[in-house]
DRENBAVEX-288348 format. One line per 5 residues: for each residue x negated, y, z negated of N, C-alpha, C. Coordinates in pm, 1 decimal. Example, Ala and Ser with C-alpha at 12.3 -4.5 7.8 and 13.67 -1.06 7.14 Angstrom:
<babas>
-1319.0 -569.0 -780.0 -1230.0 -450.0 -780.0 -1320.0 -330.0 -780.0 ~ -1285.0 -225.0 -708.0 -1367.0 -106.0 -714.0 -1290.0 3.0 -787.0
</babas>
This chain:
<babas>
-18242.5 9211.4 -27717.0 -18137.2 9272.0 -27740.2 -18156.1 9400.0 -27818.7 ~ -18293.5 9367.3 -27927.7 -18326.2 9493.5 -28009.2 -18449.5 9592.3 -27958.8 ~ -18516.1 9515.9 -27831.5 -18647.3 9603.8 -27789.4 -18590.5 9728.6 -27733.2 ~ -18686.6 9817.1 -27778.9 -18654.6 9980.0 -27702.4 -18697.0 9973.9 -27575.9 ~ -18630.4 10057.0 -27491.1 -18661.1 10065.7 -27344.4 -18798.2 10053.2 -27311.5
-18841.6 9978.8 -27205.6 -18959.2 9944.4 -27169.0 -19049.2 10053.9 -27153.6 ~ -19019.9 10156.0 -27089.1 -19062.9 10302.2 -27064.1 -19097.7 10404.9 -27193.4 ~ -19011.6 10378.6 -27260.9 -18973.3 10496.3 -27350.5 -19123.4 10530.0 -27417.9 ~ -19203.8 10498.1 -27473.7 -19342.3 10502.6 -27519.3 -19437.1 10547.8 -27452.8 ~ -19432.8 10556.4 -27312.6 -19526.8 10538.6 -27215.9 -19600.8 10669.4 -27209.8
-19473.9 10775.8 -27228.3 -19530.0 10922.4 -27233.5 -19461.8 11009.4 -27300.1 ~ -19466.4 10974.8 -27449.8 -19449.5 11078.0 -27541.5 -19493.3 11218.3 -27534.7 ~ -19409.1 11317.4 -27526.4 -19511.8 11446.7 -27556.4 -19571.0 11447.2 -27674.2 ~ -19674.9 11477.3 -27684.4 -19769.9 11510.4 -27837.3 -19709.9 11584.5 -27887.8 ~ -19753.1 11576.6 -28032.9 -19711.3 11681.0 -28138.6 -19585.6 11665.5 -28216.5
-19566.4 11727.8 -28304.6 -19445.4 11757.9 -28378.3 -19339.9 11904.3 -28355.6 ~ -19234.6 11884.4 -28339.4 -19154.9 11990.5 -28310.8 -19128.6 12079.8 -28463.9 ~ -19176.7 12209.9 -28456.1 -19164.1 12259.4 -28573.3 -19030.9 12345.1 -28574.2 ~ -18957.9 12319.3 -28707.8 -18819.2 12421.1 -28709.1 -18826.2 12497.7 -28781.1 ~ -18777.1 12630.2 -28764.8 -18778.1 12734.5 -28805.6 -18719.8 12747.5 -28938.7
-18784.8 12818.6 -29058.6 -18742.3 12756.8 -29173.0 -18691.1 12960.1 -29235.6 ~ -18711.1 13025.7 -29154.6 -18681.4 13173.9 -29207.0 -18537.8 13171.5 -29243.9 ~ -18502.0 13282.4 -29299.7 -18378.0 13342.1 -29360.0 -18377.8 13470.5 -29368.4 ~ -18281.5 13541.2 -29310.2 -18247.9 13673.8 -29315.5 -18236.8 13734.5 -29480.7 ~ -18302.1 13828.6 -29509.6 -18297.7 13882.3 -29650.5 -18234.3 14016.0 -29666.8
-18118.4 14030.0 -29762.0 -18031.6 14146.2 -29747.5 -18142.3 14239.0 -29837.5 ~ -18138.5 14364.1 -29786.7 -18227.3 14464.7 -29844.1 -18152.4 14556.1 -29926.3 ~ -18130.1 14592.7 -30067.9 -18034.6 14693.5 -30106.4 -18061.6 14829.1 -30088.8 ~ -18016.9 14929.7 -30041.1 -18046.7 15079.9 -30018.2 -18072.5 15127.9 -30150.4 ~ -18165.7 15253.5 -30145.3 -18184.8 15330.5 -30282.5 -18192.7 15420.6 -30247.7
-18168.4 15538.6 -30321.9 -18195.0 15675.7 -30284.8 -18326.8 15741.9 -30334.7 ~ -18384.9 15647.2 -30383.1 -18568.1 15646.4 -30404.8 -18630.9 15603.4 -30252.7 ~ -18759.8 15706.9 -30222.4 -18857.8 15647.1 -30127.8 -18833.4 15506.4 -30125.2 ~ -18841.5 15437.5 -30003.2 -18856.3 15292.6 -29997.7 -19014.9 15249.3 -30068.9 ~ -19003.6 15153.9 -30149.2 -19168.0 15109.4 -30181.7 -19175.2 14981.2 -30096.3
-19308.2 14967.9 -30113.4 -19359.0 14822.7 -30065.8 -19316.3 14699.5 -30107.7 ~ -19251.4 14615.5 -30073.8 -19210.3 14499.2 -30123.0 -19300.8 14384.8 -30128.9 ~ -19300.6 14342.4 -30235.2 -19417.9 14227.1 -30244.9 -19345.7 14095.5 -30229.9 ~ -19387.6 14028.0 -30134.7 -19319.9 13906.5 -30119.2 -19381.3 13789.1 -30213.5 ~ -19291.4 13684.6 -30317.8 -19363.1 13610.8 -30367.3 -19411.2 13508.5 -30278.0
-19530.8 13442.1 -30327.5 -19615.0 13343.3 -30225.8 -19479.7 13233.2 -30208.0 ~ -19509.9 13197.4 -30090.8 -19402.2 13080.2 -30041.5 -19475.5 13045.6 -29891.1 ~ -19388.3 12964.0 -29860.7 -19419.5 12867.0 -29724.0 -19392.0 12953.5 -29613.1 ~ -19495.2 13002.4 -29534.3 -19500.0 13084.4 -29400.3 -19382.4 13059.2 -29333.1 ~ -19304.9 13165.0 -29261.4 -19211.6 13132.5 -29164.9 -19293.3 13113.5 -29037.6
-19216.2 12985.0 -29014.6 -19267.4 12936.9 -28862.4 -19175.0 12939.3 -28762.1 ~ -19243.8 12995.1 -28640.8 -19162.2 13016.5 -28516.2 -19123.6 12857.8 -28450.6 ~ -19017.6 12879.8 -28395.4 -18934.4 12736.8 -28340.2 -18997.7 12725.0 -28212.9 ~ -19057.9 12617.7 -28199.8 -19127.4 12529.8 -28084.8 -19051.3 12587.9 -27942.5 ~ -19153.4 12607.8 -27874.7 -19089.1 12640.5 -27746.9 -19114.8 12496.4 -27640.9
-19030.0 12496.3 -27532.0 -19030.0 12384.8 -27456.5 -19199.1 12390.9 -27399.3 ~ -19254.6 12263.5 -27356.7 -19398.5 12262.6 -27271.8 -19367.0 12332.2 -27152.8 ~ -19481.0 12382.1 -27093.3 -19452.8 12420.7 -26939.8 -19472.9 12292.6 -26854.9 ~ -19416.2 12273.0 -26800.4 -19439.3 12174.2 -26684.0 -19504.8 12204.9 -26546.4 ~ -19619.7 12159.7 -26532.8 -19689.2 12228.4 -26410.2 -19670.5 12121.0 -26296.7
-19646.2 11991.0 -26316.1 -19636.0 11910.4 -26194.6 -19533.2 11779.3 -26264.8 ~ -19500.0 11685.0 -26144.7 -19414.9 11601.3 -26181.8 -19448.8 11472.8 -26307.0 ~ -19573.0 11497.8 -26339.2 -19602.2 11390.7 -26453.8 -19571.1 11433.8 -26575.8 ~ -19592.4 11601.9 -26555.0 -19523.0 11643.9 -26696.6 -19413.3 11638.2 -26700.9 ~ -19326.0 11638.8 -26609.3 -19175.9 11635.6 -26589.1 -19152.2 11534.2 -26647.1
-19232.7 11396.0 -26578.5 -19149.6 11281.0 -26617.5 -19192.7 11242.8 -26789.2 ~ -19313.6 11303.5 -26822.4 -19336.0 11267.2 -26981.2 -19236.5 11382.6 -27059.1 ~ -19181.4 11459.2 -27003.8 -19114.5 11563.9 -27089.8 -18960.9 11465.2 -27082.2 ~ -18936.9 11408.2 -26973.6 -18798.6 11327.7 -26972.0 -18800.4 11189.3 -27040.2 ~ -18925.6 11160.1 -27047.4 -18930.5 11005.3 -27108.3 -18921.5 11090.7 -27275.3
-18960.5 11186.4 -27308.6 -18978.4 11219.6 -27440.7 -18846.2 11261.6 -27491.4 ~ -18727.7 11327.5 -27409.7 -18579.0 11321.0 -27446.4 -18525.0 11188.4 -27455.3 ~ -18562.5 11110.2 -27348.2 -18498.7 10961.2 -27351.0 -18511.6 10908.2 -27486.1 ~ -18650.4 10903.8 -27531.7 -18706.0 10847.6 -27643.6 -18611.0 10903.9 -27762.6 ~ -18619.3 11017.5 -27763.2 -18568.6 11087.4 -27900.8 -18418.5 11045.4 -27892.7
-18347.8 11076.6 -27773.5 -18200.7 11057.1 -27809.5 -18159.6 10891.4 -27816.5 ~ -18269.1 10815.3 -27776.0 -18247.2 10664.7 -27807.9 -18259.6 10604.7 -27970.2 ~ -18356.3 10691.6 -28033.0 -18413.2 10692.4 -28168.4 -18239.9 10719.4 -28244.7 ~ -18220.9 10851.9 -28194.7 -18082.3 10936.6 -28261.0 -17961.6 10843.0 -28267.2 ~ -17909.8 10790.9 -28133.0 -17813.2 10705.4 -28105.6 -17817.9 10582.6 -28195.4
-17941.9 10532.3 -28259.0 -17965.7 10448.4 -28334.0 -17979.8 10480.1 -28510.8 ~ -17921.1 10609.9 -28493.3 -17948.7 10645.4 -28649.2 -18099.8 10643.8 -28713.7 ~ -18196.1 10685.1 -28628.1 -18330.1 10679.3 -28672.6 -18368.6 10861.1 -28665.0 ~ -18341.6 10936.1 -28751.6 -18397.0 11054.0 -28739.5 -18543.9 11079.8 -28834.0 ~ -18602.7 11028.6 -28879.7 -18714.2 11050.5 -29009.6 -18791.8 10957.5 -28938.0
-18826.8 10941.6 -28820.6 -18953.8 10850.0 -28758.4 -19058.7 10968.7 -28760.6 ~ -19190.2 10878.8 -28800.4 -19321.2 10950.8 -28839.6 -19387.3 10982.6 -28719.6 ~ -19375.6 11118.0 -28641.7 -19431.7 11143.6 -28541.4 -19554.8 11134.5 -28521.0 ~ -19639.0 11157.8 -28597.9 -19766.6 11149.8 -28631.4 -19826.1 11000.6 -28603.8 ~ -19781.2 10940.4 -28657.5 -19849.8 10794.3 -28647.8 -19785.9 10735.0 -28498.1
-19664.4 10780.6 -28447.9 -19612.3 10731.9 -28325.5 -19681.6 10786.6 -28209.7 ~ -19764.8 10934.4 -28208.0 -19843.1 10983.6 -28112.1 -19975.3 10905.5 -28091.9 ~ -20029.7 10871.6 -28243.3 -20143.6 10838.7 -28259.8 -20139.6 10673.1 -28186.5 ~ -20043.5 10631.7 -28228.2 -20040.6 10474.6 -28163.9 -20014.5 10485.5 -28010.8 ~ -19937.3 10587.1 -27949.6 -19920.5 10568.8 -27834.7 -20041.7 10610.4 -27747.8
-20131.6 10716.9 -27799.5 -20276.1 10743.3 -27739.4 -20341.9 10614.9 -27738.5 ~ -20359.5 10576.2 -27866.5 -20456.6 10431.6 -27874.2 -20403.0 10368.5 -27766.7 ~ -20299.9 10328.7 -27790.5 -20241.3 10204.8 -27666.1 -20296.6 10224.4 -27527.5 ~ -20239.7 10358.8 -27506.1 -20283.3 10384.8 -27351.0 -20423.4 10396.4 -27309.2 ~ -20479.2 10410.1 -27428.7 -20664.6 10398.0 -27400.3 -20681.5 10276.8 -27427.6
-20606.9 10164.1 -27440.4 -20655.8 10044.6 -27435.3 -20734.9 9995.4 -27613.8 ~ -20690.9 10115.9 -27704.6 -20775.4 10116.8 -27858.6 -20706.9 10028.9 -27955.6 ~ -20766.6 9991.6 -28074.9 -20703.9 9936.4 -28131.6 -20569.7 9979.7 -28220.4 ~ -20464.6 9912.9 -28231.8 -20311.5 9961.4 -28269.3 -20304.6 9868.5 -28419.1 ~ -20209.5 9908.9 -28488.4 -20153.5 9845.1 -28591.1 -20060.2 9694.8 -28559.5
-20017.4 9699.5 -28485.9 -19928.2 9566.2 -28398.4 -20008.7 9506.7 -28284.2 ~ -19973.5 9427.3 -28257.9 -19982.8 9352.4 -28099.5 -19876.1 9388.4 -28050.3 ~ -19856.3 9378.8 -27905.1 -19729.1 9396.4 -27849.9 -19623.5 9299.3 -27906.1 ~ -19664.3 9156.6 -27911.7 -19582.4 9048.6 -27970.4 -19513.2 9091.6 -28107.3 ~ -19607.1 9128.7 -28190.8 -19582.9 9194.9 -28330.9 -19483.5 9284.9 -28356.2
-19521.1 9380.7 -28246.9 -19430.0 9508.6 -28267.4 -19272.9 9500.3 -28237.8 ~ -19251.6 9374.0 -28103.0 -19142.7 9340.9 -28086.7 -19057.4 9278.0 -28197.7 ~ -19125.7 9189.6 -28247.3 -19064.5 9133.8 -28358.3 -19040.7 9206.7 -28487.5 ~ -19130.0 9268.8 -28505.9 -19102.8 9383.9 -28623.3 -18991.4 9457.6 -28584.1 ~ -18974.2 9535.3 -28450.8 -18850.2 9616.1 -28413.8 -18698.1 9532.7 -28424.5
-18713.8 9399.6 -28354.9 -18602.2 9304.9 -28379.5 -18542.4 9292.3 -28514.0 ~ -18656.0 9249.8 -28612.8 -18596.3 9204.3 -28757.7 -18545.5 9341.9 -28826.3 ~ -18632.2 9465.3 -28776.2 -18548.0 9603.4 -28837.4 -18431.7 9644.1 -28828.2 ~ -18391.9 9607.7 -28704.2 -18245.4 9609.3 -28642.5 -18167.6 9525.6 -28651.9 ~ -18249.2 9392.9 -28680.9 -18120.5 9305.9 -28755.3 -18087.5 9325.2 -28857.4
-18168.9 9384.8 -28956.4 -18128.1 9406.4 -29085.0 -18021.0 9533.5 -29105.3 ~ -18090.8 9613.6 -29026.8 -17972.1 9745.0 -29002.6 -17827.6 9699.4 -28987.8 ~ -17801.9 9607.8 -28873.2 -17696.5 9554.4 -28830.5 -17658.9 9481.7 -28935.4 ~ -17694.7 9403.5 -28999.9 -17631.6 9318.6 -29115.7 -17592.2 9410.1 -29226.0 ~ -17659.4 9506.0 -29248.3 -17627.7 9589.1 -29387.3 -17506.4 9674.5 -29356.6
-17496.4 9740.9 -29199.1 -17348.5 9813.0 -29154.0 -17253.7 9718.9 -29136.5 ~ -17287.0 9592.0 -29081.5 -17190.6 9494.3 -29079.6 -17141.3 9425.1 -29209.8 ~ -17203.0 9434.0 -29325.1 -17115.5 9386.6 -29417.1 -17036.3 9493.8 -29463.0 ~ -17006.9 9609.4 -29432.2 -16910.5 9696.9 -29469.0 -16806.5 9673.2 -29377.6 ~ -16786.3 9651.1 -29253.3 -16700.8 9605.4 -29140.7 -16642.9 9463.0 -29184.3
-16731.3 9370.5 -29209.0 -16678.2 9248.0 -29274.0 -16587.2 9221.3 -29362.4 ~ -16635.4 9322.9 -29481.8 -16534.1 9312.4 -29597.1 -16435.6 9414.8 -29568.3 ~ -16400.6 9508.1 -29499.5 -16312.7 9592.6 -29448.5 -16181.1 9506.6 -29369.5 ~ -16265.0 9414.1 -29268.2 -16166.9 9333.8 -29191.1 -16114.9 9254.7 -29288.4 ~ -16190.5 9151.4 -29363.5 -16152.0 9066.0 -29428.6 -16021.0 9110.9 -29551.7
-16047.8 9212.4 -29589.4 -15939.6 9253.7 -29689.6 -15804.1 9330.2 -29596.3 ~ -15839.4 9384.1 -29493.8 -15703.2 9400.3 -29397.7 -15647.2 9289.0 -29348.0 ~ -15719.5 9169.7 -29315.6 -15596.5 9041.2 -29254.0 -15551.8 8955.3 -29388.5 ~ -15625.7 8979.9 -29497.6 -15566.1 8912.0 -29614.2 -15430.0 9012.7 -29623.3 ~ -15437.9 9122.6 -29658.9 -15324.7 9205.3 -29670.8 -15212.6 9177.3 -29549.1
-15269.3 9201.5 -29425.4 -15156.4 9184.2 -29299.9 -15083.6 9087.7 -29303.9 ~ -15181.1 8939.9 -29341.9 -15088.6 8817.0 -29322.7 -14947.3 8799.9 -29395.7 ~ -14944.0 8885.2 -29493.1 -14833.1 8880.7 -29600.2 -14696.0 8948.8 -29542.4 ~ -14727.6 9055.9 -29420.5 -14650.4 9122.2 -29385.4 -14509.3 9016.0 -29305.7 ~ -14383.9 9067.8 -29296.1 -14301.6 9008.1 -29232.8 -14325.8 8992.1 -29113.4
-14295.0 8867.9 -29052.6 -14335.5 8847.8 -28881.2 -14445.8 8819.4 -28836.0 ~ -14562.2 8849.5 -28931.2 -14694.3 8823.5 -28871.9 -14725.2 8648.9 -28903.4 ~ -14762.5 8581.8 -28794.8 -14787.8 8455.4 -28805.6 -14967.6 8440.6 -28825.3 ~ -14999.0 8332.3 -28873.6 -15140.0 8301.4 -28891.5 -15173.9 8153.2 -28843.9 ~ -15248.0 8152.9 -28720.9 -15273.5 8018.3 -28686.0 -15403.8 7946.9 -28750.0
-15432.7 7824.5 -28735.9 -15541.5 7771.9 -28806.4 -15663.1 7818.8 -28765.1 ~ -15684.5 7893.3 -28707.4 -15837.8 7934.1 -28663.2 -15839.7 8090.1 -28720.1 ~ -15738.6 8126.0 -28797.0 -15740.7 8237.2 -28866.1 -15664.7 8382.4 -28783.8 ~ -15651.4 8357.4 -28639.3 -15569.2 8454.4 -28551.2 -15433.3 8478.1 -28592.5 ~ -15433.6 8589.0 -28640.0 -15247.2 8667.8 -28650.7 -15213.7 8728.5 -28543.1
-15077.8 8702.4 -28533.7 -15014.0 8779.3 -28411.2 -14855.5 8789.7 -28489.5 ~ -14804.6 8920.0 -28404.4 -14673.4 8953.9 -28457.2 -14589.7 8975.0 -28303.0 ~ -14499.5 8913.2 -28285.3 -14408.4 8898.8 -28164.2 -14348.1 9018.2 -28158.3 ~ -14364.1 9124.8 -28054.8 -14286.4 9249.4 -28015.7 -14191.1 9206.4 -27938.4 ~ -14235.1 9123.0 -27816.9 -14092.8 9103.6 -27731.3 -14157.3 8966.4 -27678.7
-14027.2 8868.3 -27665.0 -14075.6 8730.2 -27612.7 -14052.8 8722.2 -27458.3 ~ -14114.0 8686.0 -27359.5 -14086.4 8678.8 -27238.7 -14007.9 8520.2 -27167.2 ~ -13986.3 8507.4 -27080.4 -13923.0 8386.4 -27045.6 -13986.0 8324.5 -26940.8 ~ -14112.1 8340.6 -26919.8 -14184.8 8281.6 -26790.9 -14270.6 8169.0 -26869.9 ~ -14341.3 8111.4 -26774.6 -14430.6 7988.2 -26818.4 -14571.6 8043.4 -26915.5
-14610.6 7943.9 -26971.5 -14763.7 8018.0 -27045.4 -14855.0 7952.5 -26962.6 ~ -14982.3 8046.8 -26977.0 -15066.5 8033.9 -26907.1 -15174.7 7902.3 -26952.8 ~ -15253.0 7841.1 -26878.8 -15342.4 7736.4 -26926.2 -15483.3 7822.9 -26949.0 ~ -15586.1 7724.6 -27013.3 -15722.6 7801.2 -27018.6 -15784.8 7850.0 -26927.7 ~ -15768.0 7776.0 -26796.0 -15825.9 7768.3 -26648.6 -15749.3 7898.7 -26577.3
-15624.9 7933.7 -26601.1 -15535.9 8007.8 -26507.9 -15597.6 8175.1 -26540.2 ~ -15542.0 8271.2 -26440.8 -15594.7 8409.9 -26462.6 -15488.1 8481.2 -26440.2 ~ -15512.1 8578.6 -26530.7 -15368.3 8672.6 -26588.3 -15363.4 8803.4 -26546.0 ~ -15267.5 8866.0 -26550.7 -15248.8 8994.8 -26536.4 -15206.8 9051.6 -26687.9 ~ -15259.0 9177.6 -26753.7 -15220.0 9218.4 -26877.3 -15215.3 9348.8 -26858.5
-15143.4 9447.4 -26989.8 -15150.4 9547.2 -27056.6 -15195.5 9548.3 -27153.4 ~ -15297.3 9598.5 -27208.8 -15330.4 9592.9 -27336.4 -15401.2 9742.2 -27431.2 ~ -15370.4 9750.3 -27536.1 -15415.5 9845.4 -27611.5 -15490.6 9807.2 -27727.4 ~ -15631.2 9832.4 -27733.0 -15672.0 9776.2 -27882.2 -15758.9 9858.9 -27948.1 ~ -15763.0 9848.7 -28065.4 -15784.4 9955.4 -28179.2 -15889.9 9862.0 -28306.8
-15955.3 9948.5 -28367.2 -16000.4 9915.2 -28498.1 -15916.2 9888.9 -28581.1 ~ -15926.8 9836.8 -28704.2 -15813.9 9795.9 -28818.3 -15789.8 9925.0 -28875.1 ~ -15874.2 10084.4 -28839.3 -15843.2 10173.0 -28918.9 -15737.1 10267.6 -28799.1 ~ -15742.5 10207.0 -28681.1 -15638.2 10263.2 -28595.8 -15739.2 10324.8 -28492.9 ~ -15871.6 10339.7 -28492.6 -15934.1 10389.8 -28392.4 -15933.5 10336.3 -28270.1
-15894.0 10392.7 -28142.7 -15867.0 10338.4 -28002.3 -16019.2 10302.5 -27970.5 ~ -16051.3 10189.1 -27908.6 -16162.4 10172.4 -27853.6 -16174.4 10120.1 -27689.6 ~ -16046.4 10083.5 -27647.3 -15991.6 10052.5 -27503.0 -15841.9 10025.0 -27495.5 ~ -15822.3 10071.9 -27369.4 -15666.5 10072.3 -27342.1 -15618.7 10046.6 -27190.3 ~ -15570.7 9964.8 -27135.5 -15566.1 9932.9 -26991.5 -15429.5 10057.6 -27019.3
-15332.0 10064.3 -27109.2 -15186.2 10136.8 -27116.1 -15236.4 10273.8 -27080.5 ~ -15341.1 10317.7 -27163.0 -15404.1 10461.7 -27151.4 -15436.0 10504.3 -27002.5 ~ -15494.9 10401.8 -26975.9 -15550.2 10391.0 -26824.1 -15438.7 10398.1 -26711.4 ~ -15342.6 10344.1 -26756.9 -15221.3 10319.2 -26671.3 -15222.3 10238.6 -26562.9 ~ -15342.1 10126.9 -26580.6 -15384.8 10013.5 -26484.2 -15404.8 9881.7 -26562.0
-15296.9 9796.7 -26509.4 -15316.9 9645.1 -26588.4 -15458.5 9591.9 -26540.7 ~ -15477.7 9486.7 -26638.7 -15645.7 9432.1 -26589.5 -15622.5 9247.0 -26589.9 ~ -15689.1 9196.4 -26469.0 -15681.8 9078.3 -26454.9 -15842.6 8978.0 -26507.2 ~ -15799.0 8884.7 -26520.5 -15922.0 8814.7 -26587.8 -15881.4 8683.8 -26627.6 ~ -15981.1 8590.6 -26629.8 -15974.2 8433.4 -26645.1 -15925.9 8441.2 -26837.8
-15822.5 8359.8 -26836.3 -15800.9 8314.3 -27003.8 -15911.7 8266.6 -27051.4 ~ -16000.1 8203.1 -26999.8 -16065.5 8142.7 -27065.4 -16230.7 8241.0 -27093.7 ~ -16199.1 8372.2 -26981.4 -16322.6 8458.2 -26989.0 -16321.6 8554.6 -27086.5 ~ -16283.8 8585.6 -27177.9 -16237.1 8684.1 -27267.9 -16278.9 8626.2 -27414.7 ~ -16284.2 8700.0 -27529.8 -16295.3 8676.1 -27657.2 -16191.8 8532.0 -27709.7
-16284.2 8492.0 -27789.1 -16150.4 8336.1 -27865.8 -16024.2 8379.9 -27914.1 ~ -15999.9 8514.4 -27951.7 -15869.2 8546.8 -28013.4 -15770.9 8572.5 -27892.6 ~ -15818.5 8612.9 -27769.2 -15738.2 8654.7 -27685.8 -15692.6 8494.1 -27600.1 ~ -15812.7 8428.6 -27591.2 -15825.1 8317.5 -27503.3 -15684.0 8228.9 -27586.7 ~ -15681.7 8225.2 -27725.3 -15597.6 8148.1 -27791.0 -15462.0 8171.9 -27795.7
-15453.0 8324.2 -27800.8 -15320.9 8400.8 -27820.1 -15263.2 8359.8 -27661.4 ~ -15337.0 8405.3 -27576.0 -15242.7 8385.3 -27444.8 -15184.9 8274.2 -27394.8 ~ -15235.4 8150.2 -27446.2 -15167.1 8015.5 -27420.7 -15096.0 7969.0 -27495.0 ~ -15029.9 8075.4 -27565.9 -14930.9 8061.5 -27662.1 -14793.3 8155.3 -27622.9 ~ -14854.7 8255.8 -27556.7 -14744.5 8366.2 -27476.3 -14672.1 8334.5 -27356.5
-14557.5 8317.5 -27349.9 -14473.3 8281.0 -27226.1 -14506.5 8433.2 -27143.2 ~ -14489.0 8429.1 -27013.6 -14509.7 8562.9 -26946.4 -14421.5 8629.8 -26966.8 ~ -14426.8 8750.0 -26970.6 -14329.2 8867.9 -26975.6 -14310.5 8900.4 -27139.4 ~ -14424.4 8834.6 -27221.8 -14430.8 8846.9 -27391.4 -14509.4 8995.7 -27410.7 ~ -14476.9 9035.4 -27527.8 -14541.2 9169.7 -27578.0 -14603.0 9087.6 -27721.8
-14721.0 9082.5 -27729.0 -14769.0 9064.3 -27902.2 -14830.1 9143.7 -27956.2 ~ -14876.3 9149.9 -28091.8 -14960.4 9244.6 -28154.4 -15054.4 9124.1 -28209.6 ~ -15203.9 9139.5 -28142.9 -15282.9 9040.4 -28209.8 -15373.2 9100.9 -28337.4 ~ -15405.7 9015.5 -28437.4 -15489.1 9051.9 -28549.7 -15600.3 8965.0 -28536.8 ~ -15720.7 9006.2 -28492.8 -15836.7 8909.1 -28465.9 -15949.6 8913.2 -28561.7
-15952.3 8800.7 -28642.7 -16103.2 8823.3 -28717.1 -16201.9 8830.4 -28652.7 ~ -16317.5 8884.4 -28694.3 -16460.4 8903.0 -28623.3 -16502.5 8783.1 -28568.3 ~ -16472.8 8668.8 -28628.8 -16527.5 8557.6 -28587.0 -16462.1 8507.9 -28444.4 ~ -16350.6 8545.0 -28412.9 -16290.9 8537.1 -28300.0 -16273.7 8636.0 -28177.9 ~ -16375.9 8716.1 -28236.0 -16365.2 8865.2 -28162.5 -16542.0 8866.7 -28105.4
-16596.9 8957.8 -28160.7 -16744.8 8970.1 -28132.1 -16865.7 8921.5 -28235.9 ~ -16791.2 8882.2 -28325.6 -16852.3 8810.7 -28407.4 -16960.9 8872.7 -28493.9 ~ -17091.4 8839.8 -28510.7 -17205.3 8909.6 -28551.0 -17276.7 9028.2 -28504.5 ~ -17225.3 9068.5 -28366.9 -17275.2 9173.5 -28278.0 -17210.7 9267.4 -28225.4 ~ -17249.3 9402.1 -28190.4 -17147.3 9498.2 -28176.5 -17138.0 9494.0 -28041.6
-17024.4 9537.2 -28006.7 -17012.5 9555.1 -27873.8 -17001.7 9706.6 -27781.0 ~ -17089.3 9747.6 -27745.2 -17122.1 9867.2 -27750.6 -17094.0 9968.0 -27843.9 ~ -17106.6 10111.0 -27823.0 -17119.8 10179.6 -27949.8 -16952.6 10217.4 -28000.4 ~ -16867.0 10131.9 -27953.4 -16722.9 10197.1 -28051.1 -16688.6 10059.7 -28122.4 ~ -16760.7 9950.3 -28085.2 -16713.5 9791.7 -28169.9 -16845.1 9802.1 -28259.9
-16834.4 9817.1 -28390.8 -16932.5 9752.7 -28490.2 -16918.3 9630.0 -28487.1 ~ -17066.5 9565.3 -28552.2 -17087.4 9424.7 -28561.0 -17006.4 9358.8 -28665.5 ~ -16906.1 9239.3 -28674.6 -16830.1 9208.8 -28768.0 -16686.7 9273.8 -28786.5 ~ -16691.2 9338.1 -28667.2 -16518.4 9385.9 -28654.4 -16402.5 9288.1 -28635.9 ~ -16299.8 9307.8 -28742.6 -16172.5 9285.2 -28719.2 -16138.8 9345.9 -28587.9
-16022.4 9314.7 -28517.0 -15969.0 9424.1 -28403.0 -15821.6 9348.1 -28401.8 ~ -15788.4 9495.7 -28361.9 -15594.3 9470.8 -28345.2 -15607.0 9525.0 -28166.7 ~ -15498.7 9413.8 -28139.5 -15436.1 9418.0 -27978.8 -15318.3 9450.4 -27979.1 ~ -15265.4 9528.1 -27892.2 -15117.0 9520.9 -27834.5 -15130.5 9438.8 -27698.5 ~ -15110.0 9322.5 -27661.7 -15111.3 9245.2 -27565.5 -14985.2 9215.2 -27472.7
-14947.1 9256.0 -27352.6 -14834.9 9239.5 -27285.8 -14882.1 9149.3 -27153.5 ~ -14818.9 9045.3 -27171.2 -14888.9 8928.6 -27043.4 -14750.3 8933.6 -26923.8 ~ -14848.8 9029.7 -26831.7 -14727.5 9031.5 -26723.3 -14722.2 8938.0 -26616.3 ~ -14815.1 8832.2 -26595.6 -14819.2 8739.5 -26471.4 -14926.8 8658.1 -26487.8 ~ -14913.1 8536.5 -26430.1 -15022.8 8442.4 -26396.2 -15049.7 8442.6 -26259.2
-15164.8 8514.2 -26224.7 -15221.9 8529.8 -26101.4 -15252.3 8404.2 -26005.1 ~ -15190.3 8372.7 -25930.5 -15196.6 8276.5 -25814.3 -15303.5 8318.4 -25736.4
</babas>
């Protein structure tokens, strides 16, 4: 889960990209002849790095992997990577030289690093979710089950209740507790079919309580959602989730 893409490190373009640090200076006009202005000692202005010239397919592959690798790091919030150590390690590894980690130890370190990051970020969402659910259960019409699932009945249907082994068709609208939408069949205009026991625990429990034709609002603690792991980029680890669910039919 935490391993970097297999080929990412294979051909990272060597060298550090240098960003330009120059800034335009405002020079006041004067009636006297212009004098030579002495600049105070400082960091020389560096030109922005230009893209490498790609002479063949392997050059292009190397550049593409470099872009992919950089985007992978950025997407995981890593912006201060030590590129000097990175490129030296890549060169040594490709040439069979000695490196600071064995492949096994490297994967272990990466896994532990990202696990710690996930736990630190997750702690914030965990506290927010617990606070939200604690306040939400006090609201009129909200029912809390033994598992911790909360629901509010918007509309009660008159059809049968599905069993865990049934397949159902539903419309739903899913958000985080702050209202951020992460998925919605309603917005797509297309209901979804799935087994009752093939979704997150909070859904499985709620669907078996809902008569067909019902529409409920579900408030699902992280333990009954995706738990300690993230679900794509939109649902962080330890997230409590909110769904409006309409049970359309039991699919035969």
